[in-house]
N, C-alpha and C positions, 0 to 999 in steps of 0.2 A: 504494500500500500504506500503510495507516495505521500510525502509530507509537503504541504504548500509552503513556499518560501517567499518572503517579502522581497520584491525585486526593484521597487521604485522607492528610493529614499530621498529623492530630490525635492519633494514638495513638503514643506513644513506642515505638520499636523495631519498629513494624509493617513487615513485608516489602513491598517494592514489588510492584505487579501484574506479571503475566507479561509479559515483553518478549522481543524477538528474542534468540536465543542469541548469545553473543559471536562465535562462529565464523561466524555468518551475517551479521553486521553489514556487513562491507566490501562485500558485493554487494547487500544488500537494503534498508538504510536510505537515505533520501533525503539526498543530499549537503548540501542546504541546511540541514537540521536540525543538522548538525554544524558547518558553516562560517559560516552567516549571522551568528551573534553575533560571530565573530572579525572580520568586516568591518563589521557594522552599528554595534557599540559604538565603535570608533575613528572611524568616519565621523560618528557623533553627537557625539563629543568635538570633532571639527574644526569643527563649527558654532560653537563658542564661542571659537575661536582669537582672533578680533579683540576679544573682550570681556574677555579675561583677560590678566593679566600673563604673560610667558613662562614663569616658574616655575610658576604656577598651571596653565597649559595643559600643561606637561610632566607634572605629577603626574596630571592628569585623563586625559591620553592614555595614560600608562603603566598606570594602573589599568584603563582600558578594554581595552587589549591583554591585560593580565593576566587579566581576567575572561573575555574571549573564549577565551583559551588554556585556562583552567581548564574551561570548558564543553566544549571539544573533547576534552580528555583524559578528562573524566568521562563524556561520552556514549559514547565508544568502549569504556570499561571497564565501564560499567553493565550489569548482568545481573539476572536474577530473584532472585539470592541476596543482592543488596545491600540494606542496610537504609536507611530514610529518614534516621535520625539520623546514620549514618555518612556518607551522601552529603552532607548539609547541612554536617557538620563538614569534609569535604574541600573543598567549594565555598567556604565562608566563613571557616573557622578553620584553614586550613593553606596555607602559601605554596608548597608543592611541587607537582609535576605527576605524581608517581608514583601515579596513580589505581589501577592494578591491585593494588599492594601495600597501599595505604591502605584500600581497600574490602574486601580479603580478610580475613575475620574468623578464618580458620584460622591466619594468620601471627601469631606471638607473639614480639615482640622482647624481648631481655634488658632488665632494669630498668637505667636510667641510673645511672652511678656519681656519687658526690658531686663528684669533680673536674670532671666534665662540666658540672654545674650551676654550679660556681664559675667555670670558664673563661667560660661564657656570660654570667654576671653581670659579670665583670671586663671583658669586651669591651664590654658595654653601657655601663658606667660610663666607660670610656676614650673611647668614641664620644661620649657626652654631653659630656665635657670638651673634646674637639676641636671639637665643634659650637659649644659656648659660646664657645670662644676665637675661632673663625672668625666667629661672629655679632657679637661685640663689635668685632672688627677691621673687618668689612665695612661697618659704619656709617660709618666715617671713611676707609677706604682702598678701593682697587680692585686689590689685589695678586692675581696669579694664584696665588701660593703660598698665600695665605689660602683661596682657593677650593679648592685641592687638599687642604689640611688639613681643611676642612669636608666634602669628599667622602669622605675617608678615615674621618671620623667617622660619616658616614651608612652606609658599608659595615659598619663595626664594629657600629653599633647594630642595623641590620637583618639583614644576612646572617650575621654571626658572633655576634650577641647575641640580639635578640628572636626571630628565626626559629629559632635553635638552642634557645632556651628553650621555644618552642612545640612543637618536635619532642620535647624531653625530656618535656614534659607529656603529649603523646599517647602516648609510649612507656610512661610510668608508668601510663596508663589502658589499656594492652594493645594499642595500635594501632601497626602497623608504619610509623611516620612517620620516615623517615631524614633526618638533617640535609642541607640542600642544599649546605653547605660541609663538606668532609672534609679538614681539615688540608692545604690546598693547598701550603704551603711544604715539605711532605714529598715532593712529586712528584719522581720521578727521571727524568722524561721529559716532553716537551711533550704527548704523547698522554695520559699519565696525568693531567697537570694539567687539560686541558680535558675529558677523557672520564670521569674518576673522582673528581675532587676539587673543581673550581670550578663553582659555581652549577649543581648537578645538576638543579634544576627545569627550567631552560631547556634543558639538554643532553638531558633525557628527551623534551622536546617536539620539538626539532629532529631527534632520532634517529628518532622515530616518524613524523613527517609529511614529512621531507625525506630523511634518510639512507637509511632502509630502502627506500623506493620507488625512489630513484635507483640504489641499489646493485643492485637486481634487474634494472634495465634497462641500466645503463652500467658497473657495476663499482664497487669500493670507492674507488679514487682520485677518480673523478668525484663519488661520494657525499660524500666528505670535503670537497671544495671546495664542493659545493652546500650542505652543512650550514653551513659557515662563511660562505658568501655570504648565506644566509638570516639568520644571526645578525647579520651586518653591516647588512643592510637594516633589520631591526627596530631595531637600535641607532641607525641613522641617523634613523629615523622619530622615536624618542623623544628623541634628543639634538640633531640638526641642525635638524629641522623646527621645534621651539619656538624655537631660537636664531636661525632665519632666516639661517643661514650655516654654513660648514664642511661643506657637503654632500659626501658621498662619502668623507670621511676615516674615519669609523667602519667603513664597508664595506671600505675599503682595509686597515684594521687587521686585520679578521677574515679577509680573504682572505690576508693575509700569514701569519696564524697557520695557516691551512690549508696553505699552501705549506711552512711550517716542519714541520708534521706529516708531510707527504709526504717532505720531505728527511730527516727523522729515520728514517723507515721504509725509506728506500732502501738499496741496498747500500753506497753511499758513507757514508751516515750510520751504518750498522752498523760499518763499518771505523773510522770516527772515534770510535765509542763514545758518540755523543750520544743514544742511545736507552736509556741505562741508567746507573746509578751517579752518581758526582759529576759527570762530564762531561754526563750527561743533565740533571742538576739545574741545572748552570750554564747550559747551552744554553737550558733552559726559562725560567729567570729572565731572561736577557738578551733572549730573543725576545719574552717577554710585556711586560717593563717598558720596554725601549728605545723602542719606537714607541707607547707608551700615550698620548703627546701627540696622536696622531691620533685616538684614541678620545674623549678628553675635551679637545677642541680649544679654543683661546682664545675663539672666539665663544660656545661653550656656557658656559664658565666666567664670562665677563664679562657676558653678557646673561641668563643663567638662574641659575647657581649663586650668584654674588655678590649679586644682588638678593634672592634667596631668603633668604640668611643675613643680609643687611642688614635685611630685614623682621623676621626673628626677633630681631635685635639691638635694633631700635627698640621691640620689645615687651618688652624687659628679659630676654630669654633669654640 
């Protein structure tokens, strides 16, 4: 069965040609159309592994996986009502994975408030300061702490700064682009932290391609563990593979998070009160932060992150 392809991209706002209805896609589209970029792009990046510095390969691999995931989410959400410019904006100018929301022109988000803009700008500036500090230090030292400061700066610049600014810009333009970070420190449970507040772009992806199919076959507990296992494998690929060490630690970290979610939702967890309120907040903080050393392990910090910041520092950043 042929898949219709958009061939006229020269007219702004032109509707895409007729394509399979979204309800027909799971059974009628060819699987390789959806999945081959997600496998082909990272495989192509791996060809350059020996020719690049570990930090260069990490960024290349991360971008390749990101683009493959973007394609998968967009293709499943694409229908005859989607417009070309909206699709291009989603694919290349939006870091989230919420394709159905982004492409739906009937959804009209509220206009962002001034304090949201200010918070995103402040996070960006703070991230720049931390990266500048880490870059200057990394030229002369190899302290793990400096690497952690730099990684915190990257998270602030990207996830809480630039990505949030992009979301606010799209909202101002009338597009329902929700920030991928939603005040994670306000989470009052581990489930809320991972499911509703932290990196919702990746959460939406794992929910669609792992959690939902597994839940239909094996139930919710197995689906929760499968989704966290998937997340761990992806992080291992981006973190441990470029570092050539620490294999399995990021996966163990996310499996532990899945077990924490199951414990929180158990009858024992409910009696202990770790699924709500202050106890839930405290449990979430401790469970996320205490083993984070497994996620960003020393091999990654010393072989990838510190050389990256040292390169920035040597160029006067």
